[in-house]
DOMAR-829214 format. One record per residue (C-alpha): residue in three letters; x negated, y negated, z negated. Coordinates in steps of 0.1 Angstrom, whole numbers, plus 5000, padded with zeros to 4 digits. Example, Ala and Ser with C-alpha at 12.3 -4.5 7.8 and 13.67 -1.06 7.14 Angstrom:
ALA487750454922
SER486350114929
This chain:
MET562427181873
GLY562527241835
GLN562526871826
SER566126821818
HIS565326641786
VAL564026361809
THR566226391838
THR569426361818
THR567826071800
LEU566925881834
SER570525961849
HIS572625831820
ALA570225511821
ILE570725491861
SER574725511852
ALA574825261826
ASP572225021845
ARG569825031816
VAL566525151834
ALA563325011815
HIS561224781836
ALA558224971829
ILE558325371824
LEU555525581812
PHE555525951824
SER552826191808
GLY552226541805
PRO550126851819
ARG549126841855
GLY551726991882
THR554826931859
GLY556626661881
LYS555626311870
THR555126151902
THR557926321915
VAL560226221890
ALA559225861897
ARG559625901931
ILE563326041927
LEU563925751900
ALA562625491930
LYS565025621951
ALA567725611930
MET567325251920
ASN567125131957
CYS569525371974
SER572325171989
GLY574525501994
ARG574425571954
ARG575625211947
GLU578725291967
THR579825621951
GLY578825541917
SER576525871911
PRO573025841897
HIS571526061922
PRO570025911955
CYS571826001986
ASN568926092006
SER570225962039
CYS570025562036
ARG567225362051
SER565625322014
CYS565725692008
ARG564525792042
GLU561425562042
ILE560525672003
THR560626042013
GLN558225972047
GLY555825722022
SER556625422043
SER558725212024
ALA558024832025
ASP559524791989
VAL557625101968
PHE553925141964
GLU552125421952
ILE548525301941
ASP546125561928
GLY544625411896
ALA541525631898
SER540525471931
ASN542025111924
ASN541025091887
SER539024721889
VAL540024391876
GLU540224251912
GLN542824491924
VAL544824431896
ARG544924051898
GLU545924131936
LEU548724321923
ARG549924041901
SER549823801928
ASN551924001951
VAL554624091923
SER556223741925
TYR557523791961
MET561023951967
PRO561424281981
VAL562024312020
TYR565624502022
SER565824671988
PRO567224551954
PHE563924641936
LYS560124651943
ILE558824931925
TYR555125001918
ILE554225351907
ILE550425401896
ASP549325751894
GLU546525851867
VAL546725501850
HIS544325601825
MET541525561848
LEU542325161850
SER539424971834
MET539924791802
ALA539724461821
ALA542224601844
PHE544624691813
ASN544324311801
ALA544724161833
LEU548024381836
LEU549224321800
LYS551323961806
THR552924071837
LEU554024411826
GLU555224241792
GLU557524001813
PRO557924101847
PRO560323931871
PRO563624101872
HIS563024221907
VAL560124441897
LEU559824801881
PHE556524981867
MET556425351868
PHE553225511854
ALA551825861855
THR549126011834
THR547726341823
GLU545626161793
VAL547925971777
HIS545425911748
LYS543325691771
ILE545725401773
PRO545725081751
VAL548425081727
THR549224751737
ILE550224901771
LEU552125191754
SER554124931732
ARG555524781766
CYS556525101784
GLN559625341779
ARG557725661775
HIS558726021786
ASP556626341780
LEU557226641804
ARG556326981796
ARG554727271807
VAL557527501828
SER558227821810
HIS557428151821
GLN561128261834
ASP561727921850
LEU558627911870
LYS559028271884
GLY562928231890
HIS561527921909
LEU558928151930
GLU561728381938
LYS563728141951
LEU561227991972
CYS559928351985
GLY563628421995
LEU563828092014
GLU560528192032
GLY561428572042
VAL558428702020
THR559028971996
VAL556328961967
PRO556229231940
ASN557829161906
GLU554329211887
SER552829001914
LEU555028711907
ASP554428761870
LEU550428761877
ILE551128391898
THR553228231869
VAL550428331842
GLU547528201862
ALA549527861872
GLY549627801832
GLY553027631832
SER552227411867
VAL554927421891
ARG552127291919
ASP549527531910
SER552127821910
LEU552927691947
SER549127671957
ILE548528011946
LEU551728171965
ASP551027971995
GLN547228131995
ILE548728471988
ILE551428442018
GLY548828312040
SER546328612033
ALA549328872038
VAL548529112063
ASP551929152089
GLY553628972061
SER553529222037
VAL552229122003
THR551129391979
HIS550029381942
GLU546529501950
SER545929201977
VAL547428941951
LEU544629091925
THR542029111955
THR542928741963
LEU543128591929
GLY539828781918
ALA542528861889
VAL542129131862
GLU545229381861
LYS547129361829
SER547629711822
ASP543629761821
VAL543429451798
LEU546329631778
ALA544529981780
LEU541029801767
VAL542329651738
ASP544529971728
ALA541130161729
LEU539529871705
ILE542529901679
ARG542230301681
ARG538130271677
ASP537730481709
GLY534630351721
GLY534230601750
ALA537430491765
ALA536430121761
LEU532930141776
THR534530361804
ALA536930091813
VAL534429831814
ASN531930081836
ARG534930141860
PHE535729761862
TYR532029711870
THR531729951896
GLN534729831916
GLY532629481922
ASN535129281900
ASP533928981876
LEU533229111842
ARG533728731832
ARG537128741843
LEU537729061820
PHE536128921792
SER538428621793
SER541428811800
LEU540329041769
THR540028741743
GLN543428591757
THR545328901750
LEU543928981715
ARG544528601708
ASN548528671720
LEU548328981697
LEU547228801668
VAL549828501675
MET552528761675
GLU551528911643
VAL551328611626
ALA554428421640
GLY556528691661
PRO557128691697
GLY559028391698
VAL555828151699
LEU554628341734
ASP555828271767
LEU555028601787
PRO556328851806
GLU558929111791
GLY556729401800
GLU553629251784
MET555729131753
ARG557029511746
ALA553229671751
LEU551829401726
GLY554729451701
ALA554029821700
MET550029741695
ALA550729481667
GLN552229761649
ALA548929971649
SER546729671643
THR545729461615
ARG545529081611
GLY542029121598
PHE540829351626
LEU542129101652
THR540628781633
LYS537328941633
SER537529051667
LEU538428751682
GLU535528581660
VAL533128841674
LEU534228761713
LEU534028381709
ALA530628431692
GLU529328631722
GLU530828431750
PRO527828231757
ALA526028571764
VAL528628711785
ARG529028381806
TYR525528321811
ALA523528641806
ALA521228801836
ALA523129131827
PRO526629031815
LYS527829371813
MET525329491789
ALA526229181768
MET530029281772
GLU529329631761
LEU527429481729
ALA530329241720
LEU533029561722
ILE530529791705
LYS530329501676
ILE534329501676
LEU534529871670
GLN532329851639
VAL534529591624
PRO536029741594
ASP539629721584
ALA540229421560
LEU542729451535
SER544729201526
ILE544629011491
ASP548329141484
THR547529501496
LEU544629511473
ILE546429361442
ARG549229651449
LYS546829901450
ILE545129811417
ASP548429801400
THR549030131414
LEU545930241400
GLN546630101365
LYS550230241364
SER548930611374
GLY546030561350
GLY548130521319
GLY547030141314
ALA543729951312
VAL540830081336
PRO538530301316
PRO534830251318
THR532430411341
VAL532330801337
ARG529831041344
PRO529031411338
LEU526031501315
ASN523231791324
GLY526231971343
SER528032061311
GLY531431971323
VAL531731661298
SER532231341307
GLU530631051288
THR531230681291
ARG528130421291
GLU528830301258
ASP528630601243
TYR525530691263
THR523430421250
ALA525330381219
ALA523630301183
PRO522930611162
GLN525930771145
ALA525930801109
GLN526731131092
THR527631161055
VAL527031471034
PRO527131510996
ALA524731340975
SER523831660954
GLN522731840989
PRO519531801004
ALA519531601038
PRO519531841068
SER516831841092
ALA517131651126
ALA518931851152
PRO519531781188
ALA522031531197
ALA525531731204
PRO527431641235
ALA529831331231
ALA533631431232
PRO535531421265
VAL536931121276
VAL540731121271
PRO542930861290
VAL544030581271
GLY548130561263
PRO550530441241
GLU549430511205
PRO551630721186
VAL553730681157
ILE551930811127
PRO554130841097
PRO553230731061
GLN551030981045
PRO550430991005
PRO547130820989
VAL544431050992
PRO542131080958
ALA539030910959
GLU535831120966
PRO532331080951
PRO529930830969
ARG528331000997
GLU524730961011
VAL524530851046
VAL521830991067
ALA521030851105
GLN520831081132
PRO518631031163
ALA520230881194
PRO521031081226
VAL518131081247
ALA518330871282
THR518031011317
GLU515330881339
VAL518130661357
GLU519330511322
LYS515730441317
LYS515230231349
ALA518430051338
MET517329951303
PRO515429631296
SER511729691293
TRP510129401277
ASN509829331240
PRO511729011226
SER508928961204
ASP506128901230
THR505228531236
LEU506328391269
GLU502928411285
MET502428811271
ALA506128901283
TRP505328731321
SER501828911321
LYS503429241318
PHE506229171344
LEU503729091368
GLU501729391360
ALA504929611369
LEU505729391396
ARG502629471416
LYS503529841411
ASN506929841424
ARG506829551450
PRO503529501458
HIS504329261489
MET506029031466
ALA503128971440
PRO500928741458
HIS504028501460
LEU504028481422
ALA500128431415
LYS500728091403
SER503828131382
ALA505028141346
LEU507928201325
LYS509327881310
LYS512227971289
VAL514028301278
ALA517228211258
GLY520128421252
LYS521328541286
SER519328281304
ILE515728301317
GLU513828021334
ILE510828071361
GLU508627821375
ILE506427941405
THR504227701423
ALA502927861456
SER502327741491
ARG504927631516
PHE505127971535
SER505828141502
VAL508327901488
ALA510327951521
ARG510028331517
LEU511128331482
ASN514128061489
ASN515128231523
GLY514628641518
LYS512728731487
LYS514728551461
LEU517428831456
GLU514729101453
LEU513028891428
GLU516128831408
GLU516829211410
GLU513129291393
VAL513729021367
ARG517129171356
ALA515629521357
TRP512729421334
PHE514629151310
GLY518129261310
PRO520829341337
GLU523129041323
MET520328771327
ASP520928431346
VAL518028391363
THR516828011372
LEU514027971398
HIS512127641401
THR509827671430
ILE506927401434
ILE505127361468
ALA501227351456
GLY499627001463
GLU502826851458
GLU503626901421
ALA505626621407
PRO504126421377
ALA505326491339
GLY507626171343
ALA509226321375
ARG509726661362
GLN511226531332
GLY513726341353
ASN514626621374
ASP515526821342
ARG517426551332
LEU519226551364
ILE519826921366
LYS521126931331
GLU523926661337
ALA524626831369
LYS525427171348
ASP527026991323
HIS529626831344
PRO533226911337
VAL533927011372
ILE531327271373
HIS532127441341
GLU535927451354
ALA534627601386
ILE532427851368
ARG535327951347
VAL537827991378
PHE535128161402
GLY532728281379
GLY529128341390
LYS526428081384
VAL525327741394
ASP521827681411
VAL520727321413
ASN518027201437
ILE516426851434
ILE516126701473
LYS513726401476
GLU515026101494
GLU512926171524
ASP514426501529
HIS517926391529
GLU518226341568
LYS516526691575
HIS518526871548
GLY521926701560
C-alpha cells in the first residue's frame, strides 16, 4: 500500500521476464518490504499466472497456497539477525546448487540482511554475483547503510517510503468497516500520527484499541486512555497560549494535565513536535507537512500570529530543557520552568525588517541620522554632544574697543533637522572690514554625567604615574577588583590603543579572563578614553616566560594581527582582535 513506484516497476519486470536475480528492499519499518518480497516470490513461482500472462499471482495454485501458509519447499525465509554467521551462509551456498522441488525458481528471502557479519557477506559475494539460473535472492533491511557496497552493487535496489497520512487513514477505515467496528475520525487521525507512516504499527495500535473496547464501542476518550496520548486540541491550546504570552493559561493547562494523572513527558514531546510543525509551516509552507486537515488549519492560523524568531528560540529552549523534564524527579516543575523561559523570549526581528525600519526612520528624519540630542537644565533647548564638549567659541570685537569681561556661556542653538541646502542667489561683494581682535570665550560647564564620561588622565604623565593614578581610582570605584591588579603595569599607550600586563595568581587570572575582563576594560576606557582599544596580557605568577620567549610571543601576536585576513575581517565586521598564545602542552586542554 502506498508503494506504487516499487510495485509498478516489478509488475513490468515480471511481464517482460526481466526480474533481477538479486533484489534489495529498503525503507522504514512496517512499510511492506517483506510483504513485497513474498508477493514477488508468489508471482515468480505461480503456475496460474503463466497461463493467463498476468503479473499478479493467482493465489489458488499449489505454490501460491504453500507460500501463503509458509510451508513452501522452494521459498526460504531466513532471519538475518539469528542466522548471521559464516557457517550458515556456507550452508546456504551448498544448497543453492540443488534444483527446486516443483517450482520454476528456488527463492531465498533474507530479512534484516544488514545483521549478517562481514565474513558472512564475503562468503555470499561470489554466489550473489553469479547465481544459478534457478535461484533468486530477495533482501529486506531498514538500515541499508550497514550493507557493504560490494553487496549493494550486485543487487537491484528498491526504496520503500513511509505511507502518507491520508493513505494510511483510508486503509484503517476500510479495515474497520470489514471488522464491523466504528472508530471516531479523530481517533483514526491519532492512530495514524502515532504510527508514523508504518502500516504494521497502525495495525497493532488498531488491534489494541478494538480489543480494549467495552461492548465493541470505541470512543475517543478510551483511545486516549489506551495509548496514553495527549489530546491534540490541548497541545494546540498550550501553543496558542505561549504565542499570546499568556502565562496563566499555559501553566493552568500543564496543571490540569498533571492532575488528571497523565504523563508530562508525553505532553512535552507533543509540544516540541507541534512547535516544530509550526516552524516548518512558517518556513516552507503546509506542503511539507503530512498532518490531519484540522491540525493543518489550526497551525496555519497560529503561524500568522507568531514569528520565526520566537518559534526558533522556543524550540531551542525545549530541546535544551528536554533532559531535565525527562529525568527530573519533579517533571512538572521542570516543565513549568521551560514554559516560563519561553514566555520570556523576546520577539526577534529579521534583518530585512530592521533594514526597512532604519530606511523608514531616515526618510522621516530628512536624511542622515542626527547626533545624540538631549535637553540642558530644563530650558527646553536641545544640544548635541559635539556642541556640548566643543572647543571654546571665538568672538570678534572691534580692535578699538576693550575686551568684554567673561560672561556665563549662552545656551547652544536648537538642533534643526538636516535637509537639502537652499539655493542662495549670488550676492554683491562686501567691502573689506578693518581687522578685528579675536577674544576667546570660556567653554560651557559640563555636567556630572559628562565629567564621568570624560577621560581623567593626563597624557603628559609617565606610564608608571598614569597607571598608579588609575589603580588609586580603581580602589575607590571597584575595590573588589583592585587586588587582582596588585602586580600590573601599563606597557603602552599609543593613539587609541592601550596595552596592560597583569601578573597574578592562577585564580586571579581565571577571574579576569572569565568574568571581570569586561569590567576592567570599562574602567580603563572611562579613565583613558572611551575609544581606547584595550589589550590585556595576563601572566600566571611563577610561570613568567623569559625575555626571549616574551619577544617571540610579541612577534607571533604582531604577525597574527598584521595578517591580511584579520585586517579584512576587522574592516567587514568591525570590533577588535584579541590574540592569546597557547603553550604546546595546553593544546589538548584547549581543544
